[in-house]
N, C-alpha and C positions, 0 to 999 in steps of 0.2 A: 232777281232781273239778269236777263241777258244783257253781256258785256257785247258793246257795242263797236267797240276799238282793238285792232290788236297790239300788242307791246310788241317795241322795238329791240332785236337781236343785236348786238354789236352794231350799233345805228342803222340797221335795214330794218326796214316795216316789213312784215310777214301778211299773206292773204292778199287779195284784191277786191276793190271794191266796183261793181260795177256803177253804171250812171244811174240805176232804180234806186241800186243801195246809198251812195252817196243822197240822193234826194231823202231816200228813210233819216238817214241820218242827221242831216238838216235839218227835216220838222221833226224828228227826238230833241234836237238841243233848242230850238225854239219853243218847243215846250215847256222843257225845264228854265228858260231864262224867262217866260212867261211868269214863274211862280214867284219869280222877283227872289229866290231864296239864295244865299251863297253855299256853298258847299258844306261849309260848317255848320248853317242850320240844316241842313237837310240832315247830316250825321248826328245833330242834338237830337233832332223830331225822330228818327229813328233808335237813337237810345230811349228815348223817354217811352218810345212804344214797346220797347223790352219789359216783357215781366219781370219784376224784382221781388224779393220776398221781403215781407213789411219786417222794422227791425221791432227786437221785444228788449223791453230792458224795465228792470224796477228796482226800486230805492228803499222797497221794504217791502215784507211778506204779505202786506195787505194789499196791497195794488199792482197793478203790471199795466204798464203802457205800452200800446204797439203804435210805431212811429214808421212814416213814410222815409224810405234810405234813404232817398235823393234830397229832399229840404227837411226834414225831421219834423214836421207838421205830425203832432199827436191825433192819430185816426181815429183812437179808442182807446178806452180805459177799463180795464175790469179792479171793482173795490167792495171788497167784504160780498163776492159772491155775484154784483150787479155788473151788467155793464153800460158804460159811459159811452156812445158814440156808435161808430160802426166801421168797419172795411168795407169798401167800396171796391168797383172794378181800378178805378182812377181816383189817386190823390185830387181833392178837391182844391187843393193851393196851389199845387206845382203840376199836376195831369200826368204825373208818371204812371205808367199800366201798374198795376198791383197782383202778386198772387195771390189769391182769396182764399186757397189751402189750407186746414185747420193745423 
């Protein structure tokens, strides 16, 4: 996403905004405010939509659990050569985007 503002250097703003640019900024801010989300919520959504690798854990040689890295939900278990469950694009419990590579 294109940055809409300029950082201040020694308290002085760099760059110049024309009247049309200011109107564009106000409209973009209004779109953000209409979502009703806080900056923290936006960051959480961004993190949740970033692919994460599934955690692999095993308590014994017979079975292996594949878990969501965010919430720990067991997505799939391999037991004596059989698979129970499946790894999808998103965790069914928390919505975390998952890496689907083997």
